[in-house]
N, CA, C and O atoms as a GROMACS GRO file, in nm:
protein
  468
    1UNK      N    1  -1.712   1.150  -0.216
    1UNK     CA    2  -1.713   1.045  -0.114
    1UNK      C    3  -1.576   0.979  -0.108
    1UNK      O    4  -1.521   0.939  -0.211
    2UNK      N    5  -1.522   0.968   0.009
    2UNK     CA    6  -1.393   0.900   0.029
    2UNK      C    7  -1.412   0.750   0.020
    2UNK      O    8  -1.510   0.695   0.070
    3UNK      N    9  -1.316   0.682  -0.046
    3UNK     CA   10  -1.328   0.535  -0.051
    3UNK      C   11  -1.305   0.473   0.087
    3UNK      O   12  -1.236   0.530   0.172
    4UNK      N   13  -1.363   0.356   0.107
    4UNK     CA   14  -1.341   0.283   0.232
    4UNK      C   15  -1.235   0.176   0.214
    4UNK      O   16  -1.203   0.100   0.306
    5UNK      N   17  -1.182   0.171   0.092
    5UNK     CA   18  -1.077   0.074   0.063
    5UNK      C   19  -1.052   0.066  -0.086
    5UNK      O   20  -1.107   0.143  -0.164
    6UNK      N   21  -0.966  -0.029  -0.123
    6UNK     CA   22  -0.934  -0.049  -0.263
    6UNK      C   23  -0.923  -0.197  -0.293
    6UNK      O   24  -0.886  -0.277  -0.207
    7UNK      N   25  -0.956  -0.231  -0.416
    7UNK     CA   26  -0.941  -0.365  -0.469
    7UNK      C   27  -0.829  -0.359  -0.573
    7UNK      O   28  -0.826  -0.268  -0.656
    8UNK      N   29  -0.737  -0.456  -0.568
    8UNK     CA   30  -0.633  -0.467  -0.671
    8UNK      C   31  -0.587  -0.613  -0.674
    8UNK      O   32  -0.570  -0.676  -0.570
    9UNK      N   33  -0.567  -0.665  -0.795
    9UNK     CA   34  -0.531  -0.806  -0.808
    9UNK      C   35  -0.630  -0.893  -0.733
    9UNK      O   36  -0.751  -0.878  -0.748
   10UNK      N   37  -0.577  -0.984  -0.650
   10UNK     CA   38  -0.661  -1.072  -0.569
   10UNK      C   39  -0.692  -1.012  -0.432
   10UNK      O   40  -0.749  -1.080  -0.347
   11UNK      N   41  -0.654  -0.887  -0.410
   11UNK     CA   42  -0.656  -0.828  -0.276
   11UNK      C   43  -0.762  -0.721  -0.259
   11UNK      O   44  -0.804  -0.655  -0.354
   12UNK      N   45  -0.804  -0.706  -0.132
   12UNK     CA   46  -0.887  -0.593  -0.090
   12UNK      C   47  -0.817  -0.531   0.030
   12UNK      O   48  -0.786  -0.599   0.128
   13UNK      N   49  -0.793  -0.400   0.020
   13UNK     CA   50  -0.737  -0.324   0.132
   13UNK      C   51  -0.853  -0.248   0.194
   13UNK      O   52  -0.905  -0.154   0.135
   14UNK      N   53  -0.893  -0.289   0.313
   14UNK     CA   54  -1.012  -0.238   0.382
   14UNK      C   55  -0.969  -0.137   0.488
   14UNK      O   56  -0.913  -0.174   0.591
   15UNK      N   57  -0.996  -0.009   0.462
   15UNK     CA   58  -0.955   0.097   0.554
   15UNK      C   59  -1.029   0.087   0.687
   15UNK      O   60  -0.968   0.097   0.794
   16UNK      N   61  -1.162   0.068   0.681
   16UNK     CA   62  -1.242   0.064   0.804
   16UNK      C   63  -1.202  -0.053   0.893
   16UNK      O   64  -1.194  -0.038   1.015
   17UNK      N   65  -1.179  -0.168   0.833
   17UNK     CA   66  -1.139  -0.286   0.910
   17UNK      C   67  -0.990  -0.294   0.935
   17UNK      O   68  -0.943  -0.385   1.002
   18UNK      N   69  -0.916  -0.196   0.879
   18UNK     CA   70  -0.769  -0.193   0.892
   18UNK      C   71  -0.713  -0.331   0.858
   18UNK      O   72  -0.634  -0.388   0.933
   19UNK      N   73  -0.757  -0.383   0.740
   19UNK     CA   74  -0.723  -0.521   0.704
   19UNK      C   75  -0.690  -0.533   0.556
   19UNK      O   76  -0.737  -0.457   0.472
   20UNK      N   77  -0.607  -0.632   0.528
   20UNK     CA   78  -0.578  -0.673   0.391
   20UNK      C   79  -0.632  -0.814   0.375
   20UNK      O   80  -0.604  -0.901   0.457
   21UNK      N   81  -0.711  -0.835   0.270
   21UNK     CA   82  -0.766  -0.967   0.246
   21UNK      C   83  -0.730  -1.014   0.107
   21UNK      O   84  -0.724  -0.935   0.012
   22UNK      N   85  -0.705  -1.143   0.096
   22UNK     CA   86  -0.685  -1.209  -0.034
   22UNK      C   87  -0.795  -1.312  -0.043
   22UNK      O   88  -0.789  -1.416   0.023
   23UNK      N   89  -0.896  -1.283  -0.123
   23UNK     CA   90  -1.015  -1.369  -0.125
   23UNK      C   91  -1.081  -1.364   0.012
   23UNK      O   92  -1.110  -1.256   0.064
   24UNK      N   93  -1.105  -1.480   0.071
   24UNK     CA   94  -1.165  -1.487   0.205
   24UNK      C   95  -1.061  -1.490   0.316
   24UNK      O   96  -1.096  -1.490   0.434
   25UNK      N   97  -0.935  -1.491   0.278
   25UNK     CA   98  -0.826  -1.504   0.376
   25UNK      C   99  -0.774  -1.366   0.418
   25UNK      O  100  -0.750  -1.279   0.335
   26UNK      N  101  -0.759  -1.349   0.548
   26UNK     CA  102  -0.703  -1.225   0.601
   26UNK      C  103  -0.550  -1.235   0.600
   26UNK      O  104  -0.493  -1.336   0.641
   27UNK      N  105  -0.485  -1.130   0.554
   27UNK     CA  106  -0.339  -1.124   0.550
   27UNK      C  107  -0.294  -1.030   0.660
   27UNK      O  108  -0.330  -0.912   0.661
   28UNK      N  109  -0.216  -1.083   0.753
   28UNK     CA  110  -0.175  -1.006   0.870
   28UNK      C  111  -0.072  -0.899   0.834
   28UNK      O  112   0.029  -0.927   0.770
   29UNK      N  113  -0.100  -0.775   0.877
   29UNK     CA  114  -0.006  -0.664   0.859
   29UNK      C  115   0.006  -0.587   0.990
   29UNK      O  116  -0.093  -0.566   1.060
   30UNK      N  117   0.126  -0.546   1.021
   30UNK     CA  118   0.147  -0.456   1.134
   30UNK      C  119   0.086  -0.320   1.096
   30UNK      O  120   0.077  -0.289   0.978
   31UNK      N  121   0.045  -0.239   1.194
   31UNK     CA  122  -0.020  -0.111   1.163
   31UNK      C  123   0.062  -0.020   1.070
   31UNK      O  124   0.006   0.036   0.976
   32UNK      N  125   0.191  -0.004   1.094
   32UNK     CA  126   0.271   0.084   1.008
   32UNK      C  127   0.286   0.026   0.868
   32UNK      O  128   0.292   0.101   0.771
   33UNK      N  129   0.292  -0.105   0.857
   33UNK     CA  130   0.300  -0.169   0.725
   33UNK      C  131   0.171  -0.143   0.649
   33UNK      O  132   0.174  -0.114   0.529
   34UNK      N  133   0.056  -0.154   0.717
   34UNK     CA  134  -0.072  -0.122   0.656
   34UNK      C  135  -0.072   0.022   0.606
   34UNK      O  136  -0.117   0.050   0.495
   35UNK      N  137  -0.022   0.114   0.689
   35UNK     CA  138  -0.020   0.257   0.653
   35UNK      C  139   0.068   0.283   0.531
   35UNK      O  140   0.034   0.364   0.445
   36UNK      N  141   0.183   0.214   0.523
   36UNK     CA  142   0.271   0.228   0.407
   36UNK      C  143   0.199   0.179   0.282
   36UNK      O  144   0.199   0.247   0.179
   37UNK      N  145   0.137   0.061   0.290
   37UNK     CA  146   0.065   0.006   0.175
   37UNK      C  147  -0.049   0.099   0.135
   37UNK      O  148  -0.068   0.126   0.016
   38UNK      N  149  -0.124   0.148   0.231
   38UNK     CA  150  -0.235   0.239   0.200
   38UNK      C  151  -0.186   0.362   0.126
   38UNK      O  152  -0.246   0.402   0.026
   39UNK      N  153  -0.077   0.421   0.173
   39UNK     CA  154  -0.025   0.541   0.107
   39UNK      C  155   0.020   0.511  -0.036
   39UNK      O  156  -0.005   0.590  -0.127
   40UNK      N  157   0.084   0.398  -0.055
   40UNK     CA  158   0.126   0.359  -0.190
   40UNK      C  159   0.006   0.337  -0.281
   40UNK      O  160   0.005   0.383  -0.396
   41UNK      N  161  -0.095   0.266  -0.231
   41UNK     CA  162  -0.214   0.236  -0.311
   41UNK      C  163  -0.288   0.365  -0.346
   41UNK      O  164  -0.332   0.383  -0.459
   42UNK      N  165  -0.301   0.455  -0.249
   42UNK     CA  166  -0.371   0.582  -0.273
   42UNK      C  167  -0.296   0.669  -0.374
   42UNK      O  168  -0.355   0.759  -0.434
   43UNK      N  169  -0.168   0.643  -0.393
   43UNK     CA  170  -0.086   0.721  -0.486
   43UNK      C  171  -0.033   0.635  -0.600
   43UNK      O  172   0.075   0.658  -0.653
   44UNK      N  173  -0.112   0.535  -0.637
   44UNK     CA  174  -0.074   0.438  -0.740
   44UNK      C  175  -0.031   0.507  -0.868
   44UNK      O  176  -0.089   0.607  -0.911
   45UNK      N  177   0.075   0.449  -0.930
   45UNK     CA  178   0.119   0.497  -1.058
   45UNK      C  179   0.223   0.607  -1.055
   45UNK      O  180   0.286   0.635  -1.157
   46UNK      N  181   0.244   0.669  -0.940
   46UNK     CA  182   0.344   0.776  -0.933
   46UNK      C  183   0.453   0.741  -0.833
   46UNK      O  184   0.433   0.661  -0.742
   47UNK      N  185   0.569   0.801  -0.853
   47UNK     CA  186   0.680   0.782  -0.760
   47UNK      C  187   0.643   0.844  -0.626
   47UNK      O  188   0.608   0.962  -0.618
   48UNK      N  189   0.651   0.764  -0.521
   48UNK     CA  190   0.632   0.813  -0.385
   48UNK      C  191   0.770   0.809  -0.322
   48UNK      O  192   0.829   0.702  -0.304
   49UNK      N  193   0.823   0.927  -0.288
   49UNK     CA  194   0.959   0.932  -0.234
   49UNK      C  195   0.964   0.871  -0.094
   49UNK      O  196   0.863   0.862  -0.024
   50UNK      N  197   1.083   0.830  -0.057
   50UNK     CA  198   1.102   0.775   0.078
   50UNK      C  199   1.062   0.880   0.182
   50UNK      O  200   0.997   0.848   0.281
   51UNK      N  201   1.102   1.005   0.159
   51UNK     CA  202   1.070   1.110   0.254
   51UNK      C  203   0.920   1.131   0.267
   51UNK      O  204   0.869   1.152   0.377
   52UNK      N  205   0.848   1.126   0.156
   52UNK     CA  206   0.702   1.140   0.160
   52UNK      C  207   0.640   1.029   0.244
   52UNK      O  208   0.550   1.055   0.325
   53UNK      N  209   0.687   0.906   0.225
   53UNK     CA  210   0.635   0.794   0.304
   53UNK      C  211   0.668   0.811   0.451
   53UNK      O  212   0.582   0.788   0.537
   54UNK      N  213   0.790   0.850   0.481
   54UNK     CA  214   0.828   0.871   0.622
   54UNK      C  215   0.740   0.978   0.685
   54UNK      O  216   0.693   0.961   0.797
   55UNK      N  217   0.717   1.090   0.612
   55UNK     CA  218   0.633   1.198   0.665
   55UNK      C  219   0.487   1.156   0.682
   55UNK      O  220   0.421   1.197   0.776
   56UNK      N  221   0.438   1.072   0.588
   56UNK     CA  222   0.297   1.031   0.592
   56UNK      C  223   0.270   0.927   0.700
   56UNK      O  224   0.166   0.931   0.766
   57UNK      N  225   0.364   0.834   0.718
   57UNK     CA  226   0.339   0.722   0.808
   57UNK      C  227   0.391   0.748   0.950
   57UNK      O  228   0.336   0.696   1.047
   58UNK      N  229   0.496   0.827   0.961
   58UNK     CA  230   0.553   0.862   1.092
   58UNK      C  231   0.559   1.013   1.108
   58UNK      O  232   0.667   1.069   1.124
   59UNK      N  233   0.443   1.081   1.104
   59UNK     CA  234   0.445   1.228   1.112
   59UNK      C  235   0.503   1.277   1.244
   59UNK      O  236   0.462   1.234   1.352
   60UNK      N  237   0.597   1.369   1.234
   60UNK     CA  238   0.655   1.430   1.353
   60UNK      C  239   0.747   1.339   1.433
   60UNK      O  240   0.791   1.376   1.541
   61UNK      N  241   0.776   1.220   1.380
   61UNK     CA  242   0.862   1.124   1.450
   61UNK      C  243   0.987   1.102   1.366
   61UNK      O  244   0.978   1.082   1.244
   62UNK      N  245   1.101   1.104   1.430
   62UNK     CA  246   1.225   1.079   1.358
   62UNK      C  247   1.250   0.928   1.358
   62UNK      O  248   1.270   0.867   1.463
   63UNK      N  249   1.250   0.870   1.238
   63UNK     CA  250   1.278   0.727   1.222
   63UNK      C  251   1.380   0.712   1.109
   63UNK      O  252   1.393   0.800   1.024
   64UNK      N  253   1.449   0.603   1.110
   64UNK     CA  254   1.546   0.577   1.005
   64UNK      C  255   1.477   0.514   0.884
   64UNK      O  256   1.364   0.466   0.893
   65UNK      N  257   1.547   0.515   0.771
   65UNK     CA  258   1.494   0.450   0.651
   65UNK      C  259   1.478   0.300   0.672
   65UNK      O  260   1.404   0.235   0.600
   66UNK      N  261   1.549   0.245   0.772
   66UNK     CA  262   1.538   0.102   0.801
   66UNK      C  263   1.396   0.064   0.837
   66UNK      O  264   1.349  -0.044   0.800
   67UNK      N  265   1.326   0.151   0.909
   67UNK     CA  266   1.186   0.124   0.945
   67UNK      C  267   1.100   0.114   0.820
   67UNK      O  268   1.015   0.026   0.808
   68UNK      N  269   1.123   0.205   0.726
   68UNK     CA  270   1.048   0.204   0.600
   68UNK      C  271   1.084   0.081   0.518
   68UNK      O  272   0.996   0.015   0.464
   69UNK      N  273   1.212   0.050   0.509
   69UNK     CA  274   1.258  -0.067   0.434
   69UNK      C  275   1.195  -0.195   0.487
   69UNK      O  276   1.154  -0.281   0.410
   70UNK      N  277   1.187  -0.206   0.620
   70UNK     CA  278   1.126  -0.324   0.683
   70UNK      C  279   0.977  -0.332   0.646
   70UNK      O  280   0.926  -0.440   0.617
   71UNK      N  281   0.908  -0.218   0.648
   71UNK     CA  282   0.766  -0.217   0.611
   71UNK      C  283   0.746  -0.256   0.465
   71UNK      O  284   0.654  -0.331   0.432
   72UNK      N  285   0.832  -0.206   0.377
   72UNK     CA  286   0.822  -0.240   0.235
   72UNK      C  287   0.844  -0.390   0.215
   72UNK      O  288   0.774  -0.454   0.137
   73UNK      N  289   0.940  -0.445   0.288
   73UNK     CA  290   0.965  -0.590   0.282
   73UNK      C  291   0.842  -0.667   0.326
   73UNK      O  292   0.804  -0.766   0.263
   74UNK      N  293   0.778  -0.621   0.434
   74UNK     CA  294   0.657  -0.686   0.485
   74UNK      C  295   0.541  -0.673   0.386
   74UNK      O  296   0.462  -0.766   0.370
   75UNK      N  297   0.530  -0.557   0.321
   75UNK     CA  298   0.427  -0.537   0.219
   75UNK      C  299   0.447  -0.638   0.106
   75UNK      O  300   0.353  -0.703   0.062
   76UNK      N  301   0.571  -0.650   0.060
   76UNK     CA  302   0.600  -0.744  -0.050
   76UNK      C  303   0.567  -0.887  -0.009
   76UNK      O  304   0.510  -0.963  -0.088
   77UNK      N  305   0.602  -0.924   0.113
   77UNK     CA  306   0.574  -1.060   0.162
   77UNK      C  307   0.422  -1.082   0.166
   77UNK      O  308   0.374  -1.187   0.123
   78UNK      N  309   0.347  -0.985   0.216
   78UNK     CA  310   0.202  -0.997   0.227
   78UNK      C  311   0.136  -1.010   0.090
   78UNK      O  312   0.036  -1.080   0.074
   79UNK      N  313   0.192  -0.939  -0.010
   79UNK     CA  314   0.135  -0.941  -0.145
   79UNK      C  315   0.195  -1.050  -0.232
   79UNK      O  316   0.159  -1.064  -0.348
   80UNK      N  317   0.288  -1.126  -0.174
   80UNK     CA  318   0.358  -1.230  -0.249
   80UNK      C  319   0.422  -1.168  -0.374
   80UNK      O  320   0.412  -1.223  -0.484
   81UNK      N  321   0.487  -1.053  -0.354
   81UNK     CA  322   0.547  -0.976  -0.462
   81UNK      C  323   0.697  -1.002  -0.465
   81UNK      O  324   0.758  -1.032  -0.363
   82UNK      N  325   0.755  -0.991  -0.582
   82UNK     CA  326   0.897  -1.018  -0.603
   82UNK      C  327   0.969  -0.888  -0.638
   82UNK      O  328   0.929  -0.818  -0.730
   83UNK      N  329   1.074  -0.857  -0.563
   83UNK     CA  330   1.148  -0.734  -0.586
   83UNK      C  331   1.212  -0.731  -0.726
   83UNK      O  332   1.226  -0.624  -0.786
   84UNK      N  333   1.249  -0.846  -0.778
   84UNK     CA  334   1.313  -0.853  -0.909
   84UNK      C  335   1.215  -0.835  -1.025
   84UNK      O  336   1.249  -0.773  -1.126
   85UNK      N  337   1.095  -0.887  -1.012
   85UNK     CA  338   0.992  -0.868  -1.115
   85UNK      C  339   0.860  -0.835  -1.045
   85UNK      O  340   0.771  -0.919  -1.036
   86UNK      N  341   0.849  -0.712  -0.996
   86UNK     CA  342   0.733  -0.674  -0.914
   86UNK      C  343   0.604  -0.663  -0.994
   86UNK      O  344   0.602  -0.620  -1.109
   87UNK      N  345   0.496  -0.704  -0.929
   87UNK     CA  346   0.361  -0.684  -0.982
   87UNK      C  347   0.292  -0.569  -0.911
   87UNK      O  348   0.202  -0.506  -0.964
   88UNK      N  349   0.337  -0.542  -0.787
   88UNK     CA  350   0.270  -0.442  -0.705
   88UNK      C  351   0.359  -0.325  -0.664
   88UNK      O  352   0.323  -0.209  -0.686
   89UNK      N  353   0.476  -0.353  -0.606
   89UNK     CA  354   0.560  -0.246  -0.554
   89UNK      C  355   0.695  -0.246  -0.625
   89UNK      O  356   0.774  -0.339  -0.613
   90UNK      N  357   0.718  -0.138  -0.699
   90UNK     CA  358   0.843  -0.121  -0.770
   90UNK      C  359   0.934  -0.030  -0.688
   90UNK      O  360   0.890   0.073  -0.637
   91UNK      N  361   1.061  -0.068  -0.675
   91UNK     CA  362   1.159   0.015  -0.606
   91UNK      C  363   1.232   0.098  -0.710
   91UNK      O  364   1.280   0.045  -0.810
   92UNK      N  365   1.242   0.227  -0.685
   92UNK     CA  366   1.323   0.315  -0.768
   92UNK      C  367   1.444   0.351  -0.680
   92UNK      O  368   1.433   0.438  -0.593
   93UNK      N  369   1.558   0.286  -0.703
   93UNK     CA  370   1.673   0.298  -0.613
   93UNK      C  371   1.708   0.442  -0.577
   93UNK      O  372   1.716   0.530  -0.663
   94UNK      N  373   1.727   0.463  -0.449
   94UNK     CA  374   1.764   0.591  -0.388
   94UNK      C  375   1.657   0.700  -0.405
   94UNK      O  376   1.680   0.815  -0.369
   95UNK      N  377   1.541   0.663  -0.460
   95UNK     CA  378   1.434   0.760  -0.483
   95UNK      C  379   1.311   0.728  -0.398
   95UNK      O  380   1.268   0.808  -0.315
   96UNK      N  381   1.254   0.609  -0.421
   96UNK     CA  382   1.131   0.573  -0.352
   96UNK      C  383   1.066   0.452  -0.414
   96UNK      O  384   1.133   0.358  -0.457
   97UNK      N  385   0.932   0.455  -0.418
   97UNK     CA  386   0.855   0.338  -0.459
   97UNK      C  387   0.738   0.380  -0.546
   97UNK      O  388   0.690   0.494  -0.539
   98UNK      N  389   0.692   0.286  -0.629
   98UNK     CA  390   0.574   0.310  -0.712
   98UNK      C  391   0.484   0.188  -0.701
   98UNK      O  392   0.529   0.074  -0.715
   99UNK      N  393   0.354   0.213  -0.676
   99UNK     CA  394   0.257   0.105  -0.675
   99UNK      C  395   0.213   0.083  -0.818
   99UNK      O  396   0.161   0.175  -0.882
  100UNK      N  397   0.233  -0.038  -0.870
  100UNK     CA  398   0.215  -0.068  -1.011
  100UNK      C  399   0.073  -0.108  -1.052
  100UNK      O  400   0.029  -0.077  -1.162
  101UNK      N  401   0.002  -0.176  -0.964
  101UNK     CA  402  -0.132  -0.223  -0.998
  101UNK      C  403  -0.228  -0.104  -1.004
  101UNK      O  404  -0.200   0.003  -0.951
  102UNK      N  405  -0.342  -0.126  -1.070
  102UNK     CA  406  -0.445  -0.023  -1.076
  102UNK      C  407  -0.552  -0.053  -0.973
  102UNK      O  408  -0.636  -0.140  -0.995
  103UNK      N  409  -0.549   0.019  -0.861
  103UNK     CA  410  -0.650  -0.006  -0.758
  103UNK      C  411  -0.786   0.051  -0.797
  103UNK      O  412  -0.795   0.154  -0.864
  104UNK      N  413  -0.890  -0.018  -0.755
  104UNK     CA  414  -1.027   0.026  -0.778
  104UNK      C  415  -1.085   0.062  -0.642
  104UNK      O  416  -1.086  -0.019  -0.550
  105UNK      N  417  -1.135   0.186  -0.631
  105UNK     CA  418  -1.189   0.234  -0.504
  105UNK      C  419  -1.317   0.160  -0.467
  105UNK      O  420  -1.398   0.128  -0.554
  106UNK      N  421  -1.333   0.135  -0.340
  106UNK     CA  422  -1.454   0.073  -0.285
  106UNK      C  423  -1.522   0.178  -0.198
  106UNK      O  424  -1.460   0.234  -0.109
  107UNK      N  425  -1.650   0.203  -0.225
  107UNK     CA  426  -1.725   0.302  -0.149
  107UNK      C  427  -1.788   0.243  -0.025
  107UNK      O  428  -1.777   0.123   0.001
  108UNK      N  429  -1.854   0.328   0.051
  108UNK     CA  430  -1.919   0.284   0.175
  108UNK      C  431  -2.027   0.181   0.147
  108UNK      O  432  -2.065   0.104   0.236
  109UNK      N  433  -2.078   0.180   0.024
  109UNK     CA  434  -2.183   0.083  -0.012
  109UNK      C  435  -2.124  -0.051  -0.056
  109UNK      O  436  -2.198  -0.144  -0.089
  110UNK      N  437  -1.989  -0.061  -0.056
  110UNK     CA  438  -1.924  -0.184  -0.097
  110UNK      C  439  -1.904  -0.196  -0.246
  110UNK      O  440  -1.840  -0.290  -0.294
  111UNK      N  441  -1.959  -0.100  -0.321
  111UNK     CA  442  -1.946  -0.101  -0.468
  111UNK      C  443  -1.814  -0.040  -0.509
  111UNK      O  444  -1.756   0.040  -0.436
  112UNK      N  445  -1.767  -0.079  -0.625
  112UNK     CA  446  -1.644  -0.020  -0.678
  112UNK      C  447  -1.678   0.108  -0.753
  112UNK      O  448  -1.785   0.120  -0.813
  113UNK      N  449  -1.586   0.203  -0.749
  113UNK     CA  450  -1.609   0.335  -0.805
  113UNK      C  451  -1.491   0.385  -0.888
  113UNK      O  452  -1.435   0.490  -0.857
  114UNK      N  453  -1.453   0.312  -0.991
  114UNK     CA  454  -1.343   0.357  -1.076
  114UNK      C  455  -1.209   0.331  -1.014
  114UNK      O  456  -1.200   0.261  -0.913
  115UNK      N  457  -1.105   0.387  -1.072
  115UNK     CA  458  -0.970   0.363  -1.021
  115UNK      C  459  -0.898   0.494  -0.994
  115UNK      O  460  -0.942   0.601  -1.038
  116UNK      N  461  -0.787   0.484  -0.922
  116UNK     CA  462  -0.704   0.601  -0.895
  116UNK      C  463  -0.583   0.594  -0.986
  116UNK      O  464  -0.559   0.494  -1.052
  117UNK      N  465  -0.508   0.703  -0.988
  117UNK     CA  466  -0.383   0.701  -1.063
  117UNK      C  467  -0.392   0.772  -1.193
  117UNK      O  468  -0.293   0.778  -1.267
   0.00000   0.00000   0.00000
């Protein structure tokens, strides 16, 4: 069964609702920023290269790394994460990014089903 989202820290990333929530509060994300965060969360714990993210979020579209950098900045702002001492998104200079938290999958029944990574 595919998860319908993930729980990590104070956050829930809801795939069906295309939403990020912190407690009862909805955190606004642009669609591509949501897609970047989703890809990072689904691949938690491992290095996700910039090229992999570009291919996953902008398939078949030529975009600059600036688009990805802007999305990463927005992800950090939404998660209240600090680039200098990250809790969620670690930057590996000139390589890519790693999602540091351990996400817990949420099933269609709303129950948690272990973690990824």
